[in-house]
C-alpha positions as CSV (number, residue, x, y, z in Angstrom):
1,M,6.3,-30.9,6.1
2,T,2.9,-30.1,7.5
3,A,1.2,-28.1,10.2
4,L,-2.2,-29.5,9.2
5,P,-4.0,-32.1,11.2
6,L,-3.4,-35.7,10.0
7,L,-7.1,-36.3,9.2
8,L,-6.9,-33.6,6.5
9,L,-4.0,-35.4,4.7
10,P,-5.0,-39.1,4.5
11,G,-2.5,-41.3,2.7
12,L,-0.1,-38.4,1.7
13,P,3.6,-38.8,2.6
14,L,4.1,-36.5,5.5
15,T,7.2,-35.2,7.2
16,F,6.5,-33.8,10.6
17,L,8.9,-31.6,12.5
18,P,7.3,-30.1,15.6
19,P,8.8,-27.2,17.6
20,I,8.9,-27.6,21.3
21,P,6.3,-25.4,23.1
22,P,8.6,-22.9,24.7
23,D,10.6,-22.3,21.5
24,L,7.3,-22.0,19.6
25,T,6.2,-19.3,22.1
26,L,9.4,-17.3,21.5
27,T,9.0,-17.7,17.8
28,T,5.4,-16.4,18.0
29,L,6.4,-13.5,20.2
30,S,9.3,-12.5,18.1
31,S,7.4,-12.5,14.8
32,P,7.5,-8.8,13.8
33,F,4.2,-9.0,12.0
34,V,1.2,-11.2,12.3
35,P,-1.2,-10.6,9.4
36,D,-4.7,-9.6,10.2
37,P,-7.6,-8.2,8.2
38,T,-6.6,-4.6,9.0
39,H,-2.9,-5.3,8.2
40,Q,-1.9,-3.6,11.4
41,E,1.0,-4.8,13.5
42,P,-0.2,-6.3,16.8
43,P,0.9,-4.7,20.0
44,A,4.0,-6.3,21.7
45,L,3.1,-8.7,24.4
46,P,5.6,-8.8,27.3
47,L,6.7,-12.4,28.3
48,S,5.4,-11.8,31.8
49,A,1.9,-11.4,30.4
50,L,1.8,-15.0,29.0
51,R,-0.2,-17.6,30.8
52,P,-0.2,-21.4,29.9
53,P,-2.9,-21.4,27.2
54,Q,-1.1,-18.7,25.3
55,W,2.4,-20.1,25.6
56,G,2.3,-21.4,22.0
57,L,0.3,-24.3,23.2
58,Q,-2.8,-23.2,21.3
59,V,-1.9,-22.9,17.6
60,G,-3.9,-22.3,14.5
61,Y,-5.0,-25.9,14.2
62,G,-5.8,-26.4,17.9
63,S,-3.8,-27.8,20.7
64,W,-0.1,-28.2,20.1
65,F,-0.2,-31.2,22.5
66,E,-3.0,-33.0,20.6
67,H,-1.5,-32.2,17.2
68,V,2.0,-33.6,18.1
69,Q,0.7,-36.6,19.9
70,E,-1.5,-37.5,16.9
71,F,1.5,-37.6,14.6
72,W,3.6,-39.4,17.2
73,E,0.9,-42.1,17.4
74,H,1.3,-42.5,13.6
75,R,5.1,-42.3,13.4
76,M,5.3,-45.9,12.3
77,D,2.9,-45.5,9.4
78,S,4.7,-45.8,6.1
79,N,3.5,-42.4,5.0
80,V,4.7,-40.5,8.1
81,L,8.2,-39.4,9.0
82,F,8.5,-37.9,12.5
83,L,11.6,-35.8,13.0
84,K,12.8,-33.7,15.9
85,Y,14.5,-30.3,15.5
86,E,17.0,-31.1,18.2
87,D,18.0,-34.3,16.5
88,M,18.7,-32.3,13.3
89,H,21.1,-30.1,15.4
90,R,22.8,-33.1,16.9
91,D,23.2,-35.2,13.7
92,L,22.0,-33.5,10.5
93,V,23.6,-36.2,8.2
94,T,21.5,-39.0,9.7
95,M,18.3,-36.8,9.5
96,V,19.1,-36.0,5.8
97,E,19.6,-39.7,5.1
98,Q,16.3,-40.6,6.8
99,L,14.5,-37.9,4.8
100,A,16.0,-39.1,1.5
101,R,15.0,-42.8,2.3
102,F,11.5,-41.6,3.2
103,L,11.2,-39.7,-0.1
104,G,12.7,-42.6,-2.1
105,V,15.8,-40.6,-3.1
106,S,19.2,-42.2,-3.3
107,C,22.2,-40.1,-2.3
108,D,25.8,-41.2,-2.5
109,K,28.2,-40.1,0.2
110,T,29.4,-37.1,-1.8
111,Q,25.9,-35.8,-2.5
112,L,24.9,-36.3,1.1
113,E,28.0,-34.4,2.4
114,A,27.3,-31.6,-0.1
115,L,23.6,-31.3,0.9
116,T,24.5,-31.4,4.6
117,E,27.1,-28.6,4.1
118,H,24.6,-26.5,2.2
119,C,22.0,-27.0,5.0
120,H,24.6,-25.9,7.5
121,Q,25.4,-22.8,5.4
122,L,21.7,-21.9,5.3
123,V,21.4,-22.2,9.0
124,D,24.5,-20.1,9.6
125,Q,23.1,-17.4,7.3
126,C,19.7,-17.4,8.9
127,C,20.9,-17.6,12.5
128,N,23.5,-14.9,12.2
129,A,21.0,-12.4,10.7
130,E,20.6,-9.2,12.6
131,A,16.9,-9.3,11.8
132,L,16.3,-12.3,14.1
133,P,16.1,-11.0,17.7
134,V,15.0,-14.3,19.1
135,G,15.8,-17.9,18.2
136,R,19.0,-17.8,16.2
137,G,18.7,-21.5,15.6
138,R,19.4,-22.5,19.3
139,V,17.4,-25.2,20.9
140,G,16.5,-24.1,24.5
141,L,17.0,-20.3,24.1
142,W,13.7,-20.0,26.0
143,K,15.5,-21.0,29.2
144,D,17.5,-17.8,29.0
145,I,14.4,-15.7,28.7
146,F,11.6,-17.4,30.8
147,T,11.5,-16.5,34.4
148,V,11.6,-19.2,37.1
149,S,7.9,-18.8,37.6
150,M,7.1,-19.1,33.9
151,N,9.3,-22.2,33.6
152,E,7.5,-23.8,36.6
153,K,4.1,-23.1,35.0
154,F,5.3,-24.5,31.7
155,D,6.7,-27.6,33.3
156,L,3.3,-28.2,35.1
157,V,1.3,-27.8,31.9
158,Y,3.7,-30.0,29.9
159,K,3.6,-32.8,32.5
160,Q,-0.2,-32.6,32.6
161,K,-0.6,-32.7,28.8
162,M,2.3,-35.1,27.8
163,G,2.5,-37.3,30.9
164,K,0.9,-40.3,29.3
165,C,2.8,-40.0,26.0
166,D,6.2,-41.6,25.5
167,L,7.5,-38.9,23.2
168,T,10.3,-36.9,24.7
169,F,12.0,-33.7,23.6
170,D,15.4,-32.4,24.5
171,F,14.7,-28.9,25.6
172,Y,18.4,-28.1,25.8
173,L,21.4,-28.9,23.6
């Protein structure tokens, strides 16, 4: 999987699994420590202080919208596998099969079931951890946290930036 722009990885096999912007915002805000040169923990930022450009829409490699749309435009390339997190929640077996085919790995039904069960156990361990104040493996948790005003601002930015793209995300499960 990659978080790098496509142009930095020409010809390499790439699995791309983008987070949706509001979930990315919560992940960023809930990170207990963001390394910096002084190794000091950044001050907590209240959700009410967020404005559209800071909603996880600008990430280390630039605009989330441009980054995701670039990979979406190349989803049919033989070296790109575009997956969605919410699809993994909905049907992990199919996603594991897709990934195995993409990587050229053959799995029989028993291996596939064992791998899928192992993935579910890892998710359960991670999502039940006391150390995770936000996220917990739920798609759409942001809806419980964002105010109506914040959600309206997000919807406006999302429509402006993604309006011409046929990629859709399921913000709720």
